[in-house]
N, C-alpha and C positions, 0 to 999 in steps of 0.2 A: 874762588876761595874754598878751601876744603877744611872746614872746621870740624874737629872731631871731639865730641863731648866726652870727657872722662867721668865727671860727676857734676853735682850742682854748682860747684864753685870753680872748676878747672877744666879748660878745654885746650886743645893743641891744634896746630896747623903747620903744614909745610910753609916755606918762605912766603911772606906776605909782600904785596906791592903797596905803594903809598895809597892807591885807591882802595885796597882791601882794608886799610886802617880806618878809613871813613865808614865803611860798611860795618866793621866790627864795633865801632862806637855806636852806630845806629841799632845794632843788635843788643846793645846794653852792656857790653864788656866795659869794666871800670879800669882795669889794669892790663897793659900790654907788656909782655916779657920776651926779650930776645935772648935765646940761648945759643945763637949762632954768632961766631966771631965775624966782625966786620971784614969784608974783603976775602972771605973764605973761598969764594968762587968767582971767576970772571963773570961780570954782568949782574951780579947780585946787587939789589938796591942798597944804597948807603944807609947805614943805621941812623946817621944824623937826619936824613930825610924822613925816615920812618918815625923817629922820635919827635921831630917837629910836627908831623901830622897827628901823632897820638896826642901830644899836648894841645894842639890847636882844636882837637875834638874832645877835650876835657878828660882825657884818659891819663892815668898814672903811667910812667914809663920806667921799666927796669931793664938794664943791660947786664946780663949775667951769662957771658959767653963761656961755653965749654967746647973742647975739641971732641969730635966724634970718636967714640971708643976709648976716651980718656977721661972718664968722670971719676973724680976722687972724692973721698969722704968730706974734704973741706968744701967741695962744690955742693955736696948734699947739705952740709951745714948751712951754707949761705942761702941755698934755695929754701930750706926749711924755715929759716928766720924770715926771709922775704915773704913767703906765702902766708905766714901768720900775721904779717903787718899790713899788707896792701889791701886796697879796696877790692871787693869781689863783685861779680865774677871776673876771673882772670883768663886771658887768652895768651898762651905761650907759643912761640914759633921757633923753628930751626930749619934745616934743609928739608927734612921729611916729617918732623914731629916726633921722631923717635927719641932724640936726646931729651926733649921736654918731658916725654912720658917716663923715661928712665929716672930723671931727677925727681919727678913727682912720686914715682913708685918707691924709690929708696927713702925719700922723706916720709911718705905715708906709712912705710913699713915700721916706723917708730911707734905708731899708735894704732894701726889697723892690721887685721889678719891678712897674711900674704895671699890667701885664697881669694879674698874679696878684691884685692888690688889687681891680681892677675886677671880676674874676670872683667873688671872695669876696663883694663887695658885691652883685653881681647875684644870686648864689645866695641871698642873704638878703632879696632883694626890693627892693634899692635901686639905681637907675640913676644912677651918679655919673660917667658918661662925660664930662660937661662939665668935670670937675675935672682932666682930663688935663694941661692947661698948668700949673696950679698944682702938680700932683704932680711934673711935670718940674722945676719950680723948687725943690722940696723935696729932690730926689734928692741924696744925699750930704751934706746939711746936718745939722749937729749942734746940739742945743739947748744 
């Protein structure tokens, strides 16, 4: 499992296995967010299995799938609303962790300076500098 901490309340990971979910719960994550569509890739674990394991280990489960390279403002709105409501800390996953990071960055740009967001993402191993124009559009926006 390759968990990458973005900040105190949000971490991301590439695709999780059912076994990884148990470990994530042991590490103290309270909410598990799936940003990857079910069945996106052959051999990918079924979201129903991951959801069942999350719930069996006392975690909240959120299924918020987005297509790679196709994250729209309404996806950011749904993410922003979700991240404000769920128990923390949160672990989000997709194929590589990038979609999760993009959703977090665009949502965070509504209240945080872009410079800080880009630094946090870079420290976690994600170069999202190309998002700067979209982050500027999100600044000050409320969902």
